[in-house]
MDAnalysis code that builds the backbone (N, CA, C; Angstrom):
import MDAnalysis as mda
import numpy as np

u = mda.Universe.empty(420, n_residues=140, atom_resindex=np.repeat(np.arange(140), 3), trajectory=True)
u.add_TopologyAttr("name", ["N", "CA", "C"] * 140)
u.add_TopologyAttr("resid", np.arange(1, 141))
u.add_TopologyAttr("resname", ["MET", "LEU", "ASP", "ILE", "ILE", "PRO", "ALA", "LEU", "LEU", "LEU", "VAL", "THR", "GLY", "THR", "VAL", "PHE", "LEU", "VAL", "LEU", "LEU", "ILE", "VAL", "LEU", "ASN", "LYS", "THR", "LEU", "TYR", "LYS", "PRO", "LEU", "LEU", "GLU", "PHE", "ILE", "ASP", "ASN", "ARG", "ASN", "ASN", "SER", "ILE", "ASN", "ARG", "ASP", "LEU", "GLU", "ASN", "ALA", "GLY", "LYS", "ASN", "ALA", "SER", "ASP", "VAL", "VAL", "ALA", "TYR", "TYR", "GLN", "GLU", "ILE", "GLU", "THR", "ILE", "LEU", "SER", "ALA", "ALA", "LYS", "LEU", "GLU", "ALA", "SER", "LYS", "ILE", "ARG", "GLU", "VAL", "ALA", "ILE", "ASN", "GLU", "ALA", "ASN", "GLU", "LYS", "ALA", "SER", "LYS", "ARG", "ILE", "ASP", "GLN", "LYS", "LYS", "ASN", "ASP", "LEU", "GLU", "VAL", "GLN", "SER", "VAL", "VAL", "PHE", "PHE", "ASN", "THR", "LEU", "GLU", "SER", "GLU", "LYS", "ASN", "GLU", "PHE", "LYS", "ASN", "SER", "LEU", "MET", "ALA", "ASN", "ILE", "PRO", "LEU", "PHE", "LYS", "GLU", "GLY", "ILE", "HIS", "ALA", "LYS", "LEU", "ASN", "THR", "ILE"])
u.atoms.positions = np.array([
    [-74.346, -40.094, 4.517],
    [-73.024, -39.797, 4.216],
    [-72.638, -38.400, 4.657],
    [-72.085, -37.686, 3.799],
    [-71.680, -36.356, 4.202],
    [-72.800, -35.381, 3.890],
    [-73.067, -34.646, 4.883],
    [-74.078, -33.609, 4.673],
    [-73.375, -32.273, 4.576],
    [-73.702, -31.522, 3.611],
    [-73.136, -30.187, 3.459],
    [-74.139, -29.221, 4.070],
    [-73.651, -28.497, 5.059],
    [-74.497, -27.534, 5.735],
    [-74.077, -26.159, 5.203],
    [-75.008, -25.481, 4.517],
    [-74.647, -24.203, 3.916],
    [-74.264, -23.147, 4.945],
    [-74.884, -23.106, 6.080],
    [-74.554, -22.092, 7.073],
    [-73.129, -22.325, 7.588],
    [-72.814, -23.584, 7.823],
    [-71.468, -23.907, 8.290],
    [-70.451, -23.617, 7.193],
    [-70.780, -23.873, 5.952],
    [-69.906, -23.577, 4.827],
    [-69.691, -22.072, 4.713],
    [-70.742, -21.303, 4.895],
    [-70.644, -19.851, 4.833],
    [-69.805, -19.314, 5.988],
    [-69.981, -19.821, 7.187],
    [-69.208, -19.380, 8.346],
    [-67.743, -19.754, 8.157],
    [-67.469, -20.946, 7.680],
    [-66.088, -21.383, 7.472],
    [-65.435, -20.513, 6.413],
    [-66.103, -20.210, 5.313],
    [-65.567, -19.338, 4.256],
    [-65.298, -17.944, 4.782],
    [-66.236, -17.435, 5.622],
    [-66.079, -16.098, 6.181],
    [-64.875, -16.068, 7.129],
    [-64.731, -17.072, 7.976],
    [-63.605, -17.139, 8.904],
    [-62.290, -17.231, 8.106],
    [-62.314, -17.999, 7.008],
    [-61.108, -18.130, 6.185],
    [-60.718, -16.783, 5.558],
    [-61.708, -16.069, 5.037],
    [-61.420, -14.761, 4.426],
    [-60.946, -13.763, 5.482],
    [-61.581, -13.747, 6.635],
    [-61.147, -12.841, 7.711],
    [-59.728, -13.192, 8.142],
    [-59.462, -14.502, 8.252],
    [-58.109, -14.931, 8.626],
    [-57.092, -14.483, 7.578],
    [-57.436, -14.594, 6.290],
    [-56.541, -14.132, 5.221],
    [-56.295, -12.633, 5.328],
    [-57.317, -11.847, 5.596],
    [-57.165, -10.391, 5.703],
    [-56.291, -10.050, 6.905],
    [-56.545, -10.678, 8.036],
    [-55.762, -10.405, 9.243],
    [-54.298, -10.818, 9.042],
    [-54.106, -12.002, 8.489],
    [-52.730, -12.458, 8.249],
    [-52.026, -11.555, 7.242],
    [-52.747, -11.093, 6.221],
    [-52.147, -10.217, 5.227],
    [-51.673, -8.922, 5.882],
    [-52.506, -8.351, 6.751],
    [-52.143, -7.081, 7.384],
    [-51.081, -7.260, 8.466],
    [-51.142, -8.304, 9.224],
    [-50.236, -8.446, 10.362],
    [-48.954, -9.235, 10.043],
    [-48.991, -10.149, 9.082],
    [-47.833, -10.996, 8.852],
    [-47.221, -10.785, 7.470],
    [-48.029, -10.924, 6.444],
    [-47.456, -10.957, 5.095],
    [-46.924, -9.597, 4.641],
    [-47.675, -8.511, 4.878],
    [-47.182, -7.198, 4.448],
    [-45.890, -6.810, 5.170],
    [-45.786, -6.942, 6.507],
    [-44.504, -6.617, 7.152],
    [-43.374, -7.541, 6.705],
    [-43.733, -8.810, 6.487],
    [-42.704, -9.752, 6.041],
    [-42.206, -9.382, 4.645],
    [-43.114, -9.079, 3.744],
    [-42.728, -8.669, 2.387],
    [-41.963, -7.336, 2.413],
    [-42.383, -6.429, 3.290],
    [-41.668, -5.142, 3.424],
    [-40.247, -5.373, 3.952],
    [-40.114, -6.257, 4.932],
    [-38.788, -6.601, 5.465],
    [-37.908, -7.215, 4.376],
    [-38.477, -8.123, 3.575],
    [-37.716, -8.781, 2.503],
    [-37.299, -7.749, 1.455],
    [-38.207, -6.820, 1.104],
    [-37.851, -5.777, 0.140],
    [-36.740, -4.881, 0.678],
    [-36.849, -4.495, 1.944],
    [-35.790, -3.676, 2.557],
    [-34.450, -4.419, 2.567],
    [-34.513, -5.679, 2.863],
    [-33.297, -6.499, 2.894],
    [-32.685, -6.599, 1.494],
    [-33.504, -6.833, 0.485],
    [-33.001, -6.893, -0.894],
    [-32.382, -5.552, -1.316],
    [-33.051, -4.458, -0.949],
    [-32.502, -3.131, -1.266],
    [-31.167, -2.908, -0.560],
    [-31.086, -3.338, 0.694],
    [-29.834, -3.206, 1.450],
    [-28.727, -4.043, 0.806],
    [-29.052, -5.247, 0.387],
    [-28.062, -6.122, -0.267],
    [-27.594, -5.481, -1.574],
    [-28.533, -4.936, -2.350],
    [-28.156, -4.286, -3.609],
    [-27.252, -3.074, -3.365],
    [-27.590, -2.263, -2.343],
    [-26.739, -1.114, -2.006],
    [-25.346, -1.573, -1.582],
    [-25.299, -2.636, -0.778],
    [-24.003, -3.164, -0.342],
    [-23.195, -3.694, -1.525],
    [-23.867, -4.331, -2.489],
    [-23.180, -4.806, -3.692],
    [-22.635, -3.637, -4.511],
    [-23.421, -2.572, -4.636],
    [-22.953, -1.383, -5.355],
    [-21.742, -0.768, -4.643],
    [-21.843, -0.691, -3.312],
    [-20.713, -0.145, -2.537],
    [-19.483, -1.033, -2.674],
    [-19.697, -2.331, -2.706],
    [-18.565, -3.247, -2.874],
    [-17.941, -3.046, -4.247],
    [-18.770, -2.839, -5.267],
    [-18.249, -2.560, -6.598],
    [-17.454, -1.267, -6.622],
    [-17.968, -0.240, -5.938],
    [-17.228, 1.030, -5.844],
    [-15.927, 0.826, -5.086],
    [-15.997, 0.039, -4.007],
    [-14.787, -0.234, -3.238],
    [-13.772, -0.999, -4.074],
    [-14.256, -1.929, -4.894],
    [-13.348, -2.686, -5.754],
    [-12.668, -1.754, -6.755],
    [-13.438, -0.817, -7.315],
    [-12.826, 0.134, -8.250],
    [-11.858, 1.053, -7.510],
    [-12.188, 1.412, -6.266],
    [-11.252, 2.215, -5.468],
    [-9.980, 1.433, -5.183],
    [-10.132, 0.144, -4.897],
    [-8.964, -0.703, -4.623],
    [-8.082, -0.788, -5.865],
    [-8.708, -0.923, -7.029],
    [-7.941, -0.964, -8.278],
    [-7.193, 0.347, -8.471],
    [-7.864, 1.461, -8.186],
    [-7.208, 2.773, -8.301],
    [-6.054, 2.877, -7.314],
    [-6.242, 2.363, -6.111],
    [-5.165, 2.400, -5.124],
    [-3.996, 1.533, -5.562],
    [-4.299, 0.359, -6.123],
    [-3.230, -0.503, -6.626],
    [-2.450, 0.184, -7.745],
    [-3.151, 0.871, -8.624],
    [-2.478, 1.596, -9.698],
    [-1.606, 2.700, -9.118],
    [-2.127, 3.405, -8.124],
    [-1.341, 4.466, -7.481],
    [-0.102, 3.876, -6.801],
    [-0.284, 2.731, -6.152],
    [0.841, 2.066, -5.497],
    [1.877, 1.656, -6.528],
    [1.412, 1.130, -7.661],
    [2.344, 0.718, -8.717],
    [3.123, 1.913, -9.255],
    [2.453, 3.054, -9.443],
    [3.173, 4.235, -9.937],
    [4.183, 4.718, -8.904],
    [3.806, 4.684, -7.638],
    [4.735, 5.113, -6.582],
    [5.929, 4.171, -6.532],
    [5.668, 2.856, -6.619],
    [6.767, 1.888, -6.580],
    [7.685, 2.036, -7.791],
    [7.105, 2.243, -8.961],
    [7.955, 2.400, -10.147],
    [8.786, 3.676, -10.045],
    [8.193, 4.751, -9.508],
    [8.951, 5.985, -9.319],
    [10.070, 5.770, -8.303],
    [9.778, 5.030, -7.244],
    [10.800, 4.762, -6.222],
    [11.916, 3.896, -6.797],
    [11.553, 2.911, -7.629],
    [12.582, 2.072, -8.242],
    [13.457, 2.892, -9.185],
    [12.825, 3.798, -9.934],
    [13.587, 4.668, -10.832],
    [14.552, 5.540, -10.033],
    [14.049, 6.120, -8.955],
    [14.892, 6.981, -8.123],
    [16.028, 6.177, -7.490],
    [15.717, 4.967, -7.047],
    [16.756, 4.122, -6.440],
    [17.821, 3.768, -7.466],
    [17.400, 3.485, -8.690],
    [18.393, 3.147, -9.714],
    [19.251, 4.359, -10.053],
    [18.654, 5.555, -10.048],
    [19.439, 6.769, -10.300],
    [20.447, 6.980, -9.171],
    [20.000, 6.810, -7.944],
    [20.898, 6.977, -6.795],
    [22.020, 5.956, -6.860],
    [21.668, 4.705, -7.194],
    [22.675, 3.649, -7.303],
    [23.676, 3.990, -8.408],
    [23.171, 4.494, -9.531],
    [24.044, 4.853, -10.648],
    [24.994, 5.974, -10.261],
    [24.469, 6.981, -9.561],
    [25.316, 8.087, -9.105],
    [26.378, 7.571, -8.142],
    [25.981, 6.700, -7.221],
    [26.935, 6.149, -6.248],
    [28.012, 5.323, -6.951],
    [27.601, 4.538, -7.940],
    [28.575, 3.724, -8.675],
    [29.541, 4.628, -9.435],
    [29.014, 5.665, -10.064],
    [29.885, 6.594, -10.798],
    [30.878, 7.278, -9.862],
    [30.390, 7.716, -8.701],
    [31.282, 8.352, -7.729],
    [32.357, 7.365, -7.262],
    [31.948, 6.139, -6.990],
    [32.914, 5.132, -6.542],
    [33.939, 4.850, -7.641],
    [33.465, 4.776, -8.897],
    [34.401, 4.551, -10.010],
    [35.374, 5.714, -10.157],
    [34.873, 6.944, -9.998],
    [35.755, 8.113, -10.086],
    [36.801, 8.094, -8.976],
    [36.356, 7.798, -7.761],
    [37.307, 7.729, -6.644],
    [38.339, 6.635, -6.881],
    [37.855, 5.477, -7.351],
    [38.770, 4.368, -7.593],
    [39.759, 4.722, -8.703],
    [39.285, 5.358, -9.773],
    [40.199, 5.716, -10.862],
    [41.204, 6.768, -10.396],
    [40.772, 7.699, -9.541],
    [41.718, 8.691, -8.996],
    [42.775, 8.001, -8.144],
    [42.331, 7.063, -7.309],
    [43.295, 6.349, -6.465],
    [44.249, 5.514, -7.322],
    [43.710, 4.893, -8.374],
    [44.561, 4.098, -9.264],
    [45.572, 4.991, -9.969],
    [45.107, 6.137, -10.471],
    [46.032, 7.070, -11.135],
    [47.105, 7.556, -10.174],
    [46.692, 7.873, -8.948],
    [47.664, 8.330, -7.948],
    [48.670, 7.220, -7.651],
    [48.171, 5.993, -7.517],
    [49.069, 4.869, -7.236],
    [50.010, 4.638, -8.407],
    [49.500, 4.768, -9.643],
    [50.353, 4.617, -10.819],
    [51.455, 5.663, -10.819],
    [51.064, 6.898, -10.527],
    [52.070, 7.970, -10.484],
    [53.120, 7.700, -9.409],
    [52.658, 7.265, -8.242],
    [53.596, 6.940, -7.159],
    [54.532, 5.810, -7.585],
    [53.964, 4.782, -8.212],
    [54.788, 3.660, -8.657],
    [55.749, 4.070, -9.768],
    [55.321, 4.969, -10.640],
    [56.219, 5.458, -11.688],
    [57.391, 6.216, -11.071],
    [57.077, 7.057, -10.086],
    [58.150, 7.800, -9.411],
    [59.098, 6.825, -8.727],
    [58.530, 5.817, -8.037],
    [59.373, 4.832, -7.367],
    [60.203, 4.035, -8.368],
    [59.596, 3.696, -9.504],
    [60.345, 2.931, -10.499],
    [61.463, 3.778, -11.108],
    [61.201, 5.066, -11.337],
    [62.252, 5.951, -11.859],
    [63.393, 6.045, -10.859],
    [63.035, 6.205, -9.586],
    [64.072, 6.278, -8.548],
    [64.829, 4.954, -8.490],
    [64.104, 3.837, -8.556],
    [64.743, 2.528, -8.508],
    [65.686, 2.335, -9.691],
    [65.208, 2.671, -10.905],
    [66.050, 2.507, -12.081],
    [67.275, 3.418, -12.033],
    [67.088, 4.629, -11.524],
    [68.243, 5.534, -11.374],
    [69.250, 4.957, -10.387],
    [68.737, 4.428, -9.271],
    [69.615, 3.823, -8.271],
    [70.308, 2.604, -8.870],
    [69.551, 1.794, -9.594],
    [70.110, 0.605, -10.233],
    [71.184, 0.987, -11.250],
    [70.920, 2.005, -12.013],
    [71.905, 2.452, -13.008],
    [73.166, 2.954, -12.335],
    [72.979, 3.712, -11.250],
    [74.166, 4.228, -10.551],
    [74.943, 3.072, -9.914],
    [74.221, 2.084, -9.330],
    [74.907, 0.927, -8.759],
    [75.611, 0.125, -9.845],
    [74.998, 0.020, -11.020],
    [75.613, -0.683, -12.142],
    [76.910, 0.034, -12.564],
    [76.828, 1.344, -12.640],
    [78.028, 2.118, -13.014],
    [79.115, 1.973, -11.956],
    [78.721, 2.001, -10.689],
    [79.698, 1.842, -9.613],
    [80.348, 0.464, -9.678],
    [79.495, -0.576, -9.897],
    [80.015, -1.935, -9.985],
    [80.942, -2.075, -11.190],
    [80.554, -1.466, -12.300],
    [81.364, -1.516, -13.511],
    [82.698, -0.818, -13.278],
    [82.644, 0.325, -12.639],
    [83.879, 1.078, -12.342],
    [84.780, 0.298, -11.379],
    [84.145, -0.354, -10.383],
    [84.967, -1.128, -9.446],
    [85.581, -2.329, -10.152],
    [84.825, -2.958, -11.082],
    [85.390, -4.063, -11.858],
    [86.523, -3.568, -12.759],
    [86.332, -2.424, -13.369],
    [87.378, -1.863, -14.232],
    [88.626, -1.531, -13.414],
    [88.384, -1.072, -12.193],
    [89.525, -0.739, -11.347],
    [90.261, -2.007, -10.921],
    [89.528, -3.106, -10.806],
    [90.144, -4.349, -10.361],
    [90.607, -5.241, -11.520],
    [90.506, -4.813, -12.739],
    [90.936, -5.622, -13.881],
    [92.427, -5.955, -13.794],
    [93.293, -5.016, -13.442],
    [94.702, -5.421, -13.349],
    [94.909, -6.522, -12.316],
    [94.203, -6.502, -11.218],
    [94.335, -7.560, -10.220],
    [93.851, -8.883, -10.768],
    [92.757, -8.854, -11.515],
    [92.235, -10.092, -12.107],
    [93.229, -10.648, -13.126],
    [93.861, -9.743, -13.907],
    [94.855, -10.191, -14.898],
    [96.030, -10.865, -14.199],
    [96.484, -10.278, -13.130],
    [97.606, -10.871, -12.395],
    [97.214, -12.217, -11.819],
    [95.986, -12.313, -11.296],
    [95.525, -13.568, -10.726],
    [95.426, -14.635, -11.799],
    [94.957, -14.268, -12.986],
    [94.822, -15.228, -14.083],
    [96.204, -15.666, -14.547],
    [97.171, -14.708, -14.664],
    [98.538, -15.074, -15.072],
    [99.148, -15.997, -14.046],
    [98.896, -15.742, -12.803],
    [99.475, -16.594, -11.762],
    [98.894, -18.001, -11.853],
    [97.659, -18.128, -12.113],
    [97.037, -19.438, -12.236],
    [97.550, -20.151, -13.475],
    [97.676, -19.417, -14.565],
    [98.148, -20.035, -15.791],
    [99.617, -20.469, -15.644],
    [100.393, -19.706, -14.940],
    [101.780, -20.076, -14.743],
    [101.901, -21.311, -13.871],
    [100.984, -21.490, -12.962],
    [101.066, -22.672, -12.113],
    [100.563, -23.914, -12.859],
    [99.935, -23.809, -13.881],
    [99.445, -24.958, -14.630],
    [100.468, -25.449, -15.554],
])
């Protein structure tokens, strides 16, 4: 059946151990060192990403403060512009009211004078109207 040869067993064991030592020095140690370096690099990149995320949050907060300040300033400018426009409009309205009041006073004065003239002309023509009415009544 199977014969176990001690010399061959010893040589095979020795070759296996030598192969393990050679592989450990040439393959496994550099591979493990590469993996450790890679893990360290990944961890550093994760830390930097966390710092960058906190920086981004700080930038967003700064942007929000700048935007809120700009909105406040814009609303103040808008309010000032609206107030100025209202003042100008009220001045123009007051001026127009004054102009219309002057025109209405002139119109009413003219109307009153025309009314007086018409009344005076009617009063002057009353005798003619009386004669015309008597003439009509006499013809009836």
